[in-house]
Structure formats: structure tokens, C-alpha cells
N, C-alpha and C positions, 0 to 999 in steps of 0.2 A: 261264722255267725253264732252268736251266743244266745242260748235259750234258757230262760229261768225255769227251773224244775220245781222248787219248793220255796216258799217264803218262811224263813226261820227267824231272821232278825237278831243274829248273834252279835254281841259286843266283843270285839277282839281286844285282847291284852297284848301289850308290847312284850316281845321275847318269846312268844308262843307261835307254833305252827298249827294252823287249823286245816283240816282235811276231811274228806268223806271216806269213811272206812269201808271194809268189805261188806258189811251188813247194810250199808246205805245210811248210816247215822253220822252225825258230825262229832269228830273227836279233835283233841288238841294235845300237843306234846311240847315240852320245853325244848327250845332250839339249843344245839350245841354251840358253845362259844369257847374258843381257845382250847385249853386242855380239859375243860369241863365237858362231860358227855351229856347228851340230851336226856330228858326224862321219859318215863313210860307214858303211853297215850291214855288220856282220860276222856270218857264220853261226856260231851257237852249237851247234846240234844239228840233225842231219839226220833228219827224221821222215818226210816225204813223205806227209802226209795229203791226202785228196781233199776239197776244199771244196765245200759245197752252196750254191747261190744262196739268198739270203734269210737267211743265218746270219752272225753276227759271231763270229769266232774270236779268242781272246785267251789270255794266259798268266795263270793264276789264282795265288792266294797260295802254293800248294804247288809252283809251278813247272811245272805240267802244262798241257796244251792243253785248253781248254774252249770250248764254243760256246753261243750263245744266239740265239733267233730275233729278228731285227730288227723293231722296231716301226715300222710305216709308217702314215702317216695325217696328215702335215703339211698336206695340202691342205684338210682339213676345218677345221683350226685357223685357217689363213689366211683362209678364206672367212668365218668368224665374226668375225675381226678386222676385215675390210673392212666388214662390215655395221655394226659398232659405230662405226667411224670416220665412215661416211657419216651415221649418225644424229646423231653429235656435231656434225658440220659443219652439218647442217641446223638443229639446235637453236641453234647460235651465230649463224647467219644471221638467225633469227627474233628473237633477243635484240637483235642489232645494228639491225634495222629498227624495233623498238619504241623504242629509245633516240633515234632521229632524230625 
């Protein structure tokens, strides 16, 4: 669920990445394209919001700062993937032994 934190109303330019920096202000940097490197971040608006741990802060379509709770749980997915690969490798070993 997305929660609006601060109304800023930033107009976004094409080719720039807008983000909330460590100080809670809105900054933008030129995006890297091909062999060209990205530009240095420039402060667009001084807001000074306090960030909470476990939340992702971003600039929404209206140019305001919003936050959403981060989804954590990659370890469960990795564990199931490992089990599936071990089952597959065991099955291929059995097939290889039957062929001999």
C-alpha cells in the first residue's frame, strides 16, 4: 500500500532519474545511455523528510514523495529453488546410470 508523505509537485524532465536522497530531499541525475555515463546528482527540492527503516521512498506520477513498505522474503524463494535443483540433479544422475 502506497502512502503519500509530502506534496512537492515536481515536473519531471525526460532522461533524468528523480529520487529521494539520504537527507530526505528530492534530487535528480542524468541517466546513463549507451557509452555515456550518468551525471552528478543535483538537488531539485529541499523537503527534509525523516525516513523510516523498511520503507521505500520514491517520486510518484504527480511529482510528490510517496513511500511503500519493502517486501522482504528472498531467502524463502532461494531455499525452494535450491531444493528443486537438487531434485533435478538427482533425477539426471539416475537417468545417466540407466543408460550405461
